[in-house]
C-alpha positions as CSV (number, residue, x, y, z in Angstrom):
1,M,-0.2,0.1,-0.4
2,N,1.5,3.1,-1.0
3,S,1.8,4.6,2.7
4,M,0.6,8.5,1.5
5,F,-2.8,6.8,1.2
6,H,-5.3,4.2,2.6
7,C,-5.5,1.9,-0.3
8,S,-3.3,0.4,-2.7
9,D,-4.9,2.2,-5.8
10,L,-6.7,5.2,-5.9
11,F,-8.2,3.9,-9.8
12,R,-8.6,0.3,-9.4
13,Y,-10.1,-2.0,-6.9
14,N,-8.0,-4.2,-4.9
15,R,-9.4,-6.1,-1.5
16,R,-7.1,-5.1,1.6
17,L,-5.9,-8.7,2.7
18,T,-6.2,-9.5,6.2
19,R,-5.7,-12.0,8.3
20,E,-8.6,-14.5,9.5
21,V,-10.6,-13.7,12.4
22,Q,-12.6,-16.3,13.7
23,V,-15.9,-15.6,15.0
24,G,-17.5,-18.5,16.6
25,N,-17.7,-21.3,13.4
26,L,-17.9,-18.3,11.4
27,G,-14.7,-16.7,9.4
28,L,-14.0,-13.2,9.2
29,G,-11.6,-11.3,6.8
30,G,-8.9,-12.8,4.5
31,A,-10.5,-14.3,2.0
32,N,-14.2,-14.6,3.4
33,P,-17.0,-13.3,2.3
34,I,-18.0,-9.7,3.6
35,R,-20.2,-10.6,6.8
36,I,-23.7,-8.9,7.1
37,Q,-24.7,-8.3,10.9
38,S,-27.6,-6.7,12.7
39,M,-28.6,-5.7,16.6
40,L,-31.3,-7.2,18.8
41,T,-34.1,-4.3,19.7
42,A,-35.5,-6.4,22.0
43,A,-34.8,-6.5,26.3
44,T,-31.4,-8.7,26.9
45,L,-33.4,-9.7,29.9
46,D,-36.4,-10.9,27.6
47,T,-34.9,-14.5,26.6
48,A,-38.2,-14.8,24.4
49,A,-38.2,-11.7,22.7
50,C,-34.4,-11.9,22.0
51,V,-34.9,-15.1,20.3
52,K,-37.5,-14.5,18.5
53,E,-35.6,-11.5,16.7
54,A,-32.7,-13.6,16.4
55,L,-34.1,-16.4,14.9
56,A,-35.6,-13.7,12.3
57,L,-32.0,-12.2,11.6
58,A,-30.9,-15.6,11.1
59,E,-33.6,-16.8,8.3
60,A,-33.5,-13.5,6.6
61,G,-29.4,-14.4,6.2
62,C,-28.1,-12.0,9.2
63,E,-24.0,-13.8,9.6
64,I,-23.7,-12.0,13.0
65,I,-26.5,-11.1,15.3
66,R,-25.4,-8.3,18.5
67,L,-26.9,-7.4,21.5
68,T,-26.6,-4.9,24.5
69,A,-24.9,-5.8,27.7
70,Q,-25.4,-3.1,29.5
71,T,-25.1,-4.4,33.5
72,K,-23.5,-7.9,34.3
73,V,-27.3,-9.0,35.3
74,H,-28.1,-8.7,31.5
75,A,-24.6,-10.1,30.3
76,A,-25.6,-13.3,32.6
77,N,-28.7,-13.7,30.7
78,L,-26.7,-13.8,27.4
79,E,-26.4,-17.7,28.6
80,H,-30.7,-18.1,28.3
81,V,-30.3,-16.8,25.0
82,A,-27.4,-18.6,23.7
83,R,-29.0,-21.6,24.9
84,E,-32.2,-21.7,23.5
85,L,-30.8,-19.9,19.9
86,R,-28.7,-22.9,19.8
87,A,-31.6,-25.4,21.0
88,A,-33.4,-24.2,17.7
89,G,-30.7,-24.8,15.9
90,C,-29.5,-21.5,15.1
91,E,-25.6,-21.4,15.1
92,V,-25.4,-17.3,13.7
93,P,-21.9,-16.4,16.2
94,L,-23.5,-13.9,19.0
95,V,-21.6,-10.5,20.3
96,A,-22.0,-8.4,23.9
97,D,-22.2,-5.2,22.9
98,I,-20.2,-3.7,25.7
99,H,-20.1,0.4,27.5
100,F,-19.2,1.3,30.1
101,K,-18.7,-2.1,32.6
102,P,-15.9,-4.2,32.3
103,D,-17.2,-6.6,34.2
104,A,-20.4,-6.9,32.0
105,A,-17.8,-7.5,29.4
106,M,-16.0,-10.7,31.9
107,E,-19.2,-12.5,32.0
108,A,-21.0,-11.2,28.4
109,A,-17.4,-13.6,27.6
110,K,-18.7,-16.6,29.0
111,W,-21.4,-17.3,26.7
112,V,-20.8,-15.4,23.3
113,E,-18.6,-15.7,20.1
114,K,-17.4,-11.9,20.0
115,I,-17.2,-9.3,22.3
116,R,-17.6,-5.6,21.1
117,V,-15.2,-3.8,23.7
118,N,-15.7,0.6,23.0
119,P,-11.8,2.7,24.1
120,G,-13.6,5.6,24.7
121,N,-16.7,4.5,28.2
122,F,-14.5,1.2,28.7
123,I,-13.6,2.8,32.0
124,D,-14.4,5.8,30.9
125,K,-17.0,8.0,32.2
126,K,-18.1,11.2,29.7
127,K,-18.2,14.5,31.6
128,F,-17.0,16.4,28.5
129,I,-14.3,18.0,31.3
130,E,-11.3,20.1,29.4
131,R,-8.4,18.9,31.0
132,D,-4.2,19.4,29.9
133,Y,-2.6,16.3,30.6
134,T,0.8,16.4,31.5
135,D,2.5,13.3,29.7
136,L,3.2,11.7,32.9
137,E,-0.5,11.6,33.8
138,Y,-1.4,10.4,30.1
139,E,1.1,7.5,30.9
140,E,-0.9,6.7,34.5
141,E,-4.4,6.4,32.2
142,L,-2.8,4.0,29.8
143,E,-1.5,2.5,32.8
144,R,-5.2,1.9,34.3
145,V,-6.7,1.3,31.0
146,R,-4.1,-1.8,30.7
147,K,-4.7,-2.8,34.7
148,A,-8.9,-2.7,33.8
149,F,-8.5,-4.3,30.0
150,T,-5.8,-7.2,31.0
151,P,-8.1,-9.7,32.7
152,L,-11.4,-9.6,29.5
153,V,-8.3,-10.3,27.2
154,L,-6.6,-12.9,29.2
155,F,-10.0,-14.2,29.2
156,C,-11.0,-14.1,25.1
157,K,-7.2,-15.1,24.4
158,E,-7.9,-18.3,27.1
159,H,-11.5,-19.1,25.4
160,G,-11.2,-18.6,21.6
161,R,-13.3,-15.6,21.7
162,A,-13.1,-12.2,19.2
163,M,-13.4,-8.9,19.9
164,R,-13.9,-5.9,18.0
165,L,-12.3,-2.6,18.7
166,G,-15.3,0.1,18.4
167,A,-14.8,3.4,18.3
168,N,-17.5,6.0,18.0
169,H,-17.3,9.7,17.3
170,G,-19.9,10.3,19.7
171,S,-18.0,8.4,22.3
172,L,-13.9,9.6,22.8
173,S,-12.8,9.6,26.1
174,D,-12.3,13.1,27.7
175,R,-8.1,11.8,28.3
176,I,-8.9,11.4,23.7
177,L,-10.8,14.6,23.8
178,N,-8.2,16.7,25.2
179,R,-5.0,15.6,23.5
180,Y,-6.2,15.0,20.3
181,G,-9.6,16.7,20.0
182,D,-13.3,15.4,18.4
183,T,-11.2,13.9,15.7
184,P,-10.5,11.0,12.7
185,E,-6.9,10.9,14.6
186,G,-8.4,10.5,17.9
187,M,-10.3,8.0,17.1
188,V,-7.9,5.8,15.6
189,E,-5.6,6.7,18.9
190,S,-8.5,6.0,21.4
191,A,-8.5,2.2,19.3
192,L,-5.0,1.6,19.1
193,E,-4.1,2.5,22.9
194,F,-6.7,-0.7,23.4
195,A,-4.7,-2.9,20.5
196,R,-1.4,-2.5,22.1
197,V,-2.6,-4.0,25.4
198,A,-3.9,-6.5,23.8
199,R,-0.7,-7.7,21.3
200,D,1.7,-6.7,24.2
201,L,-1.1,-10.0,26.0
202,N,-0.3,-12.0,22.3
203,Y,-3.8,-11.7,21.4
204,H,-4.7,-11.3,18.1
205,Q,-8.4,-11.9,17.3
206,L,-9.0,-8.5,17.0
207,V,-11.3,-6.3,14.6
208,F,-11.8,-2.9,14.3
209,S,-14.6,-0.1,13.5
210,M,-14.7,3.6,13.4
211,K,-17.9,4.5,13.3
212,S,-20.0,8.5,13.2
213,S,-23.2,10.0,12.2
214,N,-21.4,12.5,10.3
215,V,-20.3,10.1,6.8
216,K,-16.8,12.9,5.7
217,V,-16.1,12.0,9.5
218,M,-16.4,8.1,9.1
219,I,-15.0,8.1,5.9
220,Q,-11.6,10.0,7.2
221,A,-11.5,8.2,10.9
222,Y,-11.4,4.5,9.0
223,R,-8.8,5.6,5.8
224,L,-6.6,6.8,8.6
225,L,-7.0,3.8,10.9
226,V,-6.1,1.6,7.6
227,K,-3.1,3.9,7.0
228,R,-2.3,3.6,10.6
229,L,-2.4,0.1,11.3
230,A,-0.2,-0.6,7.4
231,E,2.3,1.7,9.6
232,Q,2.7,-0.4,12.2
233,G,3.7,-3.5,10.4
234,D,2.5,-6.5,7.8
235,D,1.6,-8.4,11.3
236,W,-1.5,-5.0,11.7
237,N,-3.6,-6.2,8.8
238,Y,-6.9,-7.1,10.9
239,P,-10.2,-7.3,9.7
240,I,-12.4,-4.3,9.6
241,H,-16.0,-3.6,10.4
242,L,-18.3,-0.8,8.1
243,G,-20.8,1.3,9.9
244,V,-22.2,4.6,9.8
245,T,-23.9,5.3,13.3
246,E,-27.3,6.8,13.7
247,A,-27.9,6.7,10.5
248,G,-31.8,7.1,10.6
249,E,-34.4,5.1,8.4
250,G,-35.8,4.7,5.2
251,E,-34.1,5.9,2.1
252,D,-32.3,8.8,3.9
253,A,-31.4,5.7,5.9
254,R,-30.1,4.0,3.0
255,I,-28.4,7.1,1.3
256,K,-26.0,8.2,4.3
257,S,-24.8,4.2,4.7
258,A,-24.1,3.7,1.2
259,T,-22.4,6.6,0.9
260,G,-20.4,5.6,3.8
261,I,-19.8,2.0,3.9
262,G,-20.0,2.1,-0.3
263,S,-16.7,4.8,-0.1
264,L,-14.8,2.6,1.7
265,L,-15.5,-0.8,0.1
266,A,-15.1,0.6,-3.3
267,D,-11.1,1.4,-1.2
268,G,-11.1,-2.1,-0.7
269,I,-11.7,-1.4,2.9
270,G,-14.1,-4.1,4.9
271,D,-14.9,-7.4,6.4
272,T,-17.9,-6.9,7.5
273,L,-20.7,-4.2,7.3
274,R,-23.9,-2.7,9.5
275,V,-26.5,-1.0,7.5
276,S,-28.2,0.9,10.5
277,L,-32.1,1.3,10.1
278,T,-34.1,3.0,12.8
279,E,-36.3,0.1,11.9
280,D,-37.2,-3.3,13.0
281,P,-33.5,-5.0,12.6
282,V,-34.5,-7.5,9.9
283,Y,-35.0,-4.6,7.5
284,E,-30.8,-4.4,7.9
285,V,-29.8,-7.2,6.5
286,K,-31.1,-7.1,2.8
287,P,-29.4,-3.2,2.0
288,G,-26.4,-4.6,3.5
289,F,-26.2,-7.5,1.5
290,E,-27.2,-5.4,-1.4
291,L,-24.4,-2.8,-0.5
292,A,-21.7,-6.3,0.0
293,A,-22.5,-8.2,-3.6
294,P,-19.9,-5.8,-6.4
295,Y,-17.4,-6.3,-3.6
296,Q,-17.6,-9.7,-2.8
297,P,-15.2,-12.8,-3.9
298,G,-15.5,-13.8,-7.4
299,R,-16.5,-10.5,-8.8
300,P,-16.2,-9.5,-12.2
301,D,-12.9,-7.4,-12.9
302,D,-13.1,-6.0,-16.3
303,A,-11.6,-2.5,-14.9
304,P,-8.6,-1.4,-16.8
305,V,-5.0,-1.2,-16.0
306,V,-4.6,3.1,-15.4
307,V,-1.6,4.7,-14.7
308,A,-2.0,6.6,-11.9
309,P,-1.5,10.1,-12.4
310,P,1.3,12.1,-10.9
311,A,-1.3,13.2,-8.3
312,A,-4.4,12.3,-6.1
313,P,-7.3,14.2,-7.1
314,F,-8.6,14.8,-3.4
315,D,-7.3,14.3,0.0
316,P,-8.2,10.9,1.8
317,F,-7.8,12.5,5.0
318,S,-9.6,15.8,5.3
319,F,-12.4,17.8,2.9
320,S,-11.5,20.1,1.1
321,K,-13.5,21.2,-2.5
322,R,-12.5,20.6,-5.5
323,K,-11.7,24.4,-7.0
324,A,-13.1,24.6,-9.7
325,E,-13.8,28.2,-11.6
326,L,-17.0,29.7,-11.2
327,I,-19.1,29.7,-14.9
328,A,-22.6,30.7,-15.6
329,I,-25.1,27.6,-17.7
330,N,-28.1,29.4,-18.3
331,G,-28.5,31.6,-15.4
332,V,-27.5,29.0,-13.1
333,S,-23.8,29.6,-11.6
334,V,-22.0,26.7,-10.9
335,G,-19.0,26.2,-9.5
336,W,-16.3,25.2,-6.1
337,N,-17.8,28.0,-4.1
338,E,-21.4,27.5,-5.1
339,P,-24.6,24.8,-4.0
340,V,-24.1,21.0,-5.4
341,R,-26.8,21.2,-8.7
342,V,-29.3,18.9,-9.2
343,V,-29.4,17.8,-12.9
344,L,-32.0,15.9,-14.7
345,P,-32.6,15.3,-18.4
346,Q,-34.9,18.1,-20.4
347,A,-37.7,15.9,-20.4
348,A,-37.8,15.0,-17.0
349,C,-37.6,18.9,-15.6
350,D,-40.5,19.0,-17.7
351,A,-42.6,16.7,-16.7
352,L,-42.0,18.2,-13.2
353,R,-44.2,21.7,-12.0
354,P,-42.1,23.9,-9.5
355,E,-44.8,24.7,-8.0
356,V,-44.9,21.1,-6.4
357,M,-41.0,20.2,-5.9
358,K,-40.2,23.7,-4.4
359,D,-37.1,23.4,-3.3
360,F,-36.8,20.2,-4.6
361,M,-37.2,21.5,-8.4
362,P,-34.0,20.1,-10.9
363,E,-31.7,23.7,-11.7
364,L,-30.2,22.4,-15.2
365,A,-31.1,20.3,-17.9
366,Y,-28.7,17.9,-19.0
367,E,-29.1,18.1,-22.4
368,A,-28.8,22.8,-22.0
369,C,-25.6,22.2,-20.0
370,G,-22.9,22.1,-22.8
371,V,-21.1,18.4,-21.1
372,V,-18.3,17.5,-22.7
373,E,-18.4,13.9,-21.9
374,V,-14.7,11.9,-21.4
375,D,-13.5,9.4,-21.2
376,P,-10.9,9.6,-18.5
377,C,-8.4,6.5,-19.8
378,N,-8.3,7.8,-23.2
379,A,-5.7,10.3,-23.6
380,E,-6.5,12.0,-26.4
381,E,-9.9,13.0,-25.5
382,V,-8.3,14.2,-21.8
383,A,-5.4,16.3,-23.7
384,A,-8.6,18.0,-25.4
385,L,-9.0,19.9,-22.5
386,A,-5.7,21.2,-21.4
387,E,-6.6,24.7,-22.9
388,A,-10.2,24.8,-23.2
389,P,-12.3,27.4,-21.2
390,A,-13.9,26.0,-18.1
391,T,-16.8,24.1,-18.6
392,L,-18.4,21.3,-17.3
393,V,-17.3,17.5,-18.0
394,T,-18.4,13.9,-17.3
395,V,-16.9,10.2,-17.5
396,K,-18.9,9.3,-20.9
397,D,-20.8,6.1,-20.5
398,G,-19.8,3.4,-21.9
399,V,-16.3,3.7,-19.7
400,Q,-15.4,-0.2,-18.1
401,M,-14.3,1.3,-14.8
402,P,-16.4,1.6,-11.3
403,V,-18.3,4.8,-10.7
404,P,-16.5,6.0,-8.6
405,Q,-12.9,5.1,-9.6
406,A,-13.9,6.7,-13.0
407,F,-14.3,9.9,-11.6
408,R,-11.3,10.3,-9.2
409,L,-9.6,9.8,-12.5
410,L,-11.2,12.2,-14.6
411,A,-10.8,14.7,-11.1
412,A,-7.6,13.8,-11.5
413,Q,-6.6,14.5,-15.4
414,V,-8.5,17.1,-16.6
415,P,-7.2,21.0,-15.2
416,V,-8.9,22.1,-11.9
417,R,-10.9,25.1,-13.5
418,H,-13.7,22.3,-15.2
419,S,-16.5,21.3,-13.3
420,I,-17.5,18.1,-13.0
421,L,-21.3,16.7,-13.2
422,L,-21.0,13.0,-11.1
423,K,-23.5,10.2,-12.3
424,D,-25.2,6.9,-10.7
425,T,-23.8,5.0,-13.5
426,L,-22.3,4.8,-16.8
427,G,-25.0,3.4,-19.0
428,G,-26.4,-0.2,-18.6
429,A,-28.6,-1.6,-15.6
430,S,-27.0,-1.0,-12.0
431,E,-27.0,-3.9,-10.1
432,L,-27.5,-1.9,-6.9
433,S,-30.8,-0.1,-6.4
434,A,-31.1,3.4,-6.9
435,P,-30.9,4.7,-3.7
436,M,-27.6,2.6,-3.0
437,A,-26.3,3.6,-6.2
438,A,-26.6,7.2,-5.8
439,G,-24.9,7.1,-2.4
440,L,-21.7,4.5,-3.5
441,N,-21.7,6.3,-6.6
442,I,-22.3,9.8,-6.6
443,G,-22.0,10.5,-2.5
444,S,-18.5,9.2,-1.9
445,L,-17.4,11.2,-4.4
446,L,-19.1,14.0,-3.2
447,C,-17.8,13.3,0.6
448,D,-14.1,13.6,-1.9
449,G,-15.2,17.1,-2.5
450,I,-15.8,15.9,-6.2
451,G,-18.4,17.3,-7.9
452,N,-20.3,20.2,-8.1
453,A,-23.3,19.0,-10.0
454,V,-25.5,15.6,-9.6
455,L,-27.1,13.0,-12.4
456,V,-29.6,10.4,-11.4
457,R,-30.3,8.0,-14.1
458,T,-31.1,4.5,-12.0
459,E,-34.6,6.2,-11.0
460,A,-36.8,6.9,-13.5
461,D,-39.4,8.5,-12.0
462,P,-38.8,12.3,-12.5
463,A,-39.6,13.3,-9.4
464,K,-38.6,10.7,-7.2
465,A,-34.5,11.6,-9.1
466,A,-34.9,15.0,-8.6
467,Y,-36.0,14.4,-4.7
468,L,-32.9,12.0,-4.7
469,A,-30.8,13.8,-6.1
470,Y,-31.4,15.9,-3.0
471,N,-31.2,13.5,-0.6
472,V,-27.8,12.5,-1.8
473,L,-26.4,16.0,-0.8
474,Q,-28.0,16.3,2.2
475,A,-26.2,12.8,3.2
476,A,-23.0,13.8,2.4
477,G,-23.5,17.1,4.1
478,V,-22.6,19.5,0.8
479,R,-26.2,20.7,0.4
480,L,-29.3,20.9,3.2
481,S,-32.5,21.1,1.9
482,K,-34.7,19.6,4.6
483,T,-34.2,18.4,8.3
484,E,-31.8,17.0,9.0
485,Y,-32.4,13.7,11.8
486,V,-29.2,11.8,13.4
487,S,-31.3,8.7,14.6
488,C,-29.7,5.7,16.3
489,P,-31.3,2.3,15.2
490,S,-32.8,1.0,18.6
491,C,-31.2,-1.2,20.9
492,G,-31.6,-3.7,24.3
493,R,-30.7,0.1,26.0
494,T,-33.2,2.0,24.5
495,L,-35.1,3.3,27.0
496,Y,-38.5,4.3,24.5
497,N,-40.1,3.6,21.8
498,I,-37.8,5.3,19.2
499,Q,-39.3,4.4,16.1
500,E,-42.9,5.7,17.3
501,A,-41.1,8.7,18.5
502,S,-39.4,9.5,15.1
503,A,-42.1,9.3,13.1
504,R,-44.0,11.8,15.9
505,I,-41.0,14.2,15.6
506,R,-40.5,14.4,11.8
507,K,-44.4,14.1,11.2
508,A,-43.7,17.4,13.2
509,T,-40.4,19.2,12.3
510,G,-39.7,17.8,8.5
511,H,-40.2,21.1,6.9
512,L,-37.3,23.0,9.1
513,K,-34.7,23.2,6.7
514,G,-31.0,23.1,7.9
515,V,-32.2,22.3,11.4
516,K,-30.9,19.2,12.9
517,I,-32.1,17.6,15.4
518,A,-30.6,13.9,17.2
519,I,-33.5,11.0,18.6
520,M,-31.1,9.2,20.1
521,G,-32.2,6.0,22.8
522,C,-29.3,6.0,25.6
523,I,-26.6,8.5,26.7
524,V,-24.0,6.3,25.7
525,N,-23.3,7.8,22.4
526,G,-26.1,10.3,21.9
527,P,-24.3,13.4,23.9
528,G,-21.3,13.1,21.8
529,E,-22.9,12.1,18.8
530,M,-24.9,14.8,19.2
531,S,-22.0,17.4,19.4
532,D,-23.3,19.4,15.7
533,A,-26.2,18.4,16.1
534,D,-29.0,21.5,17.0
535,F,-31.3,19.7,19.3
536,G,-31.7,15.9,21.1
537,Y,-33.8,14.1,22.2
538,V,-32.5,11.2,24.2
539,G,-33.9,8.8,26.7
540,G,-33.1,9.5,29.7
541,A,-34.6,7.0,32.1
542,P,-37.4,4.3,31.2
543,N,-40.5,6.4,29.1
544,K,-38.4,9.7,30.2
545,I,-36.9,12.2,27.8
546,N,-34.0,14.5,28.2
547,L,-34.0,17.2,25.7
548,Y,-30.4,18.8,24.5
549,V,-29.0,22.0,23.3
550,G,-25.9,20.1,21.2
551,H,-24.4,17.7,23.7
552,N,-25.9,20.1,26.6
553,P,-29.0,18.9,29.0
554,V,-31.7,21.5,29.0
555,E,-34.4,19.9,30.3
556,F,-34.9,16.2,32.0
557,N,-37.3,13.4,32.6
558,I,-40.5,14.6,30.3
559,P,-42.8,12.5,30.4
560,Q,-42.4,10.1,26.1
561,E,-46.0,12.0,25.8
562,E,-45.8,15.1,26.1
563,A,-42.2,15.4,24.9
564,V,-42.2,16.4,21.3
565,E,-44.2,19.5,22.3
566,R,-41.4,19.7,25.0
567,L,-38.8,19.5,21.8
568,I,-41.0,22.0,19.6
569,D,-41.2,24.5,22.9
570,L,-37.0,24.1,22.8
571,I,-36.9,24.6,19.5
572,R,-38.9,27.9,19.7
573,S,-37.0,29.6,21.9
574,H,-34.3,29.5,20.3
575,G,-35.8,31.2,17.6
576,R,-35.6,28.1,14.8
577,W,-39.3,27.4,14.9
578,V,-41.4,28.2,11.5
579,D,-44.6,27.3,11.1
580,P,-45.2,24.7,9.0
581,A,-47.0,25.8,4.8
């Protein structure tokens, strides 16, 4: 792997080669397929409900099932859940999700095949305290980590348990935040602190993850992790679990997951994944398999071998939009500091009524844009743009490259002054559904700063195509056209009916363009993941809600039936409320 980057080739797919980790009877990483997993929403102490949900997931093809174990008592009940599942003939490996409680981890490791540890809160309580650590004080903190973590590592090593070190952007320890900030670097270092302890004990059944609800942060953190692992040495080639946390529900969540997970899969990163949805867990399985399918072992590889240009077209580790010169197309300004524009074919534009579409009306018709179509592998076509005035360019249909790599190569080959029109397909039928294709093929490039306009073609209905285009821009965080929601998928820790609450909140606030609302089941990731949200709705006690502004709690223990109205009052008191039309 090029030490400057996170993958061996920015312009050609190569899956990252990892060691194999055994999770029960399931091989993870190495030459194994990309494994699909989900998480139960049932309360861990409700054995019957857990078994019912798990069997439904197994029937849907789920390959790894996670359960929360918030206390030692909950962890102990995993014995009964596991026993009944195995008695029912279900051999899907189980994972215990651990936050705050090392004793729960030790108990859970007796009964499940894998333990997920959150390095940010395994021994740390999140207090958002600002403090300057001296080097000696920092080393003392690391020694505290070592003492608390060692017993679990030794138990897992002795009993053949795997472990995921899952750093979350929303739950970094105060120690990490004070030294590294709320950054991808902090997320990576949080996991590496724990990995060093495991390796010192000669334990290597490790899997890593770097989750965030901010897709750009998530992508950058995973890339930096892979780069840092490679720099540590060849034997740091541990498998990677992918996921966008708190992605939400419906089409928005699928687009957001496809953007983040798909971007990394396209780079050959990822050995297992979860599409997190604020829906019943069984609905996570199908989009997971769909997203992984193009990257499974045995995929056809007909992409040409590309001689890499002298410079990369983007910085993989920090976002910076490509600085194309401003151009005017039919009175619409296109370029680097303008909003990313939505383009549809002329016939689709003609079929839509502005008074109906409102903020979701396409801004340009493709045929009127004067787009220059280029094969980025064709030196003559690329050279023709060397002296041409700034214009809108795109990849020509029929180019035999994956869409992300084709547009990366285009961005690397043509002068920066030219604006780029992204497409979700280069012709022919897509093996992905329209939301997945748009997220992976357009959203991932937008997160790399490539793209000044977008064209969705996998959706035939003009209105749906326009909405999908704007939704991709929102998922990538480059243009907000509606309310933004950060919504956790629920688990056994959730203290209220989050699916019902999410529907009510969306109905009441869906007209608040540009307002970001976090809907969180509990406090594990809530305050941290809400750091860039405007308002938060968080479970604080059974059927009681705490309201937040940013990550600061402002109201406590509101009965759930009153909480949506109180959220509206809070938004109004901060001058962000407008009455719906």
